[in-house]
N, C-alpha and C positions, 0 to 999 in steps of 0.2 A: 326214144325212147319213154315211153306214157308211164307217168308213180301210179303208184297204186293209191286206192282211196285213203288207207292207214298211212303210206308216208305225208299225206296233206292234212293230218289231225294235227294239232296246235299241242296236245295234251300230250300226244306221243315222241313227240318230237321231244318236250319239252322232259319228259319222262329218260327219253334215252342219252340226251346228255347228261342230267342229274347222273345216271347211271353210271356215264362216261369219267364224267368227274369223280365222283366217289369212288372207283376204281383208279383213276389217276393219284388221289389222295392218299388211298391205301399202300400205293405204290412206295410215292414220297416219302409217308411214313413209317414203313416198313424195318430202314437201318434205327429209327427210335425203338424200334419194338411196342410200338402203340398202332392200335387202329384207330378208322376215323370216329365211331362214338367217345372213345377215349381222350382223344386233341380236342373235340368238342369239348370236354368236361374242362379238360385241363387250361383252352381258350378264353371259357366266360369264366373261370376261378379266378383268372386273370386279368380279367375288366373288371370282376366284381366280387371280390373275396365275400366269403361268407354266406353261399349262400346255401340254402338247405336243399337237400336230396329234392324232395316234391319240386321245389322251384327249377331245379334243374332239371327235372324230368320234363316240366311244362317246357321251358325252354330248349331240350332236344328234341321233344314230342315223342317222347318213348314211356313207358309206363312206370310207376314210382320200381317197380322188381328188377329192372330192364338197369333202371340206374341204381338203384343198389347196389346191383352184381357189376356194373361195372364201377364205383364209387371201391364197394370192396376189396376189387383189382387192383385200382389204384393205390388205393392204401396199403394193401399190402406188399405193392413195389417201393414204396417210403414214397409216393410222388404228390399225395392229398393226407391231409389229416382231419379229421372229426374233432369236432368237440362242442360241448353244450354251449347252445344262445348264453350272452350273459342273464337275462331275463327269463326266457323261457325255456329251459330246463333240459324238457322233452325233445325239442328239437335242437338236431347236429347241425352247427355250421360246416362247412366245409373250406377247407384253404390249403395252397399251395405251399409244400415242402420248400428248402431251398434247391433240392433235387429238380422237383417238379416247376417249379420255375425255367431254373437254368434249360431245362427237358424242353418246355413247352414254345420259349427263345427261339428255340435251334430248329424244330419242329414246326412254328410257325413258317419260318425263313423258307422252311424247305414247301410248303402248302402254299405260300404265295408265288414261287417259282411254278408251281402248274399255275394260277389262278395268270399269273403273268401271262402264259399260252394264248389264254382265251387271252385276255386285252389286248396283246401284239398283234390279233387277228383285227383289230378296230385301228381309226385313224383318233386321235383325240374327239372331233365333233362325233363320230361314228359310236363311240363308246359308251358318250353321254348317250346319243338318243338310244342307244340298245338298253340302258341301265333305266329311260325315263320308260320307255317301252314296260321292261319288265317289271315297273313299279305301276303302273297302269294294268298291268295283269294281276298282280295280287292286289289291287285295289276292285278288279271288277269280279276277284272270285270272294274278297273278304263281303261285297256287297251282295252275296247269289243268297238268292231266296228260292228253297225249292217251290215248284207251282205245288198247291195246296188240289188235291183230285180229289172227287168221293169214291168209294171203290163202286167199281159198278158190277151188280148181281145179276148175272143171269135167271134169264125168264123159261118157266118151264110150258 
């Protein structure tokens, strides 16, 4: 059976796996009544308390408006609290509440279960090689510089 050109494109395969991973994470997080963007914020705040909304937006690769909405939802549920930075009073720092800390620990175990499905497909050396290849892909894309070309003008 011949494969289509679309199936051979690395970007399309990466995108498909990313979508499948996100879908599996959403399913794993459903019992906790949070979605993947909310999980990502809670996890970021567990790892680095006191991040601003702008820093969380950059980290999550979403707009500040989207992050504001996510933070408002989490704050409304009592999972996150925001308070002024001790020096820069116009910047609000986000922190997990005790409830938020408890929730992210349990939710992260569920997400780790999803990630273990992926890791389980590889032997130890294969997993290390796969991660090294993903890192090589990231490095290649980070170094990408689009070719500059001059616009062509049609001759009359």
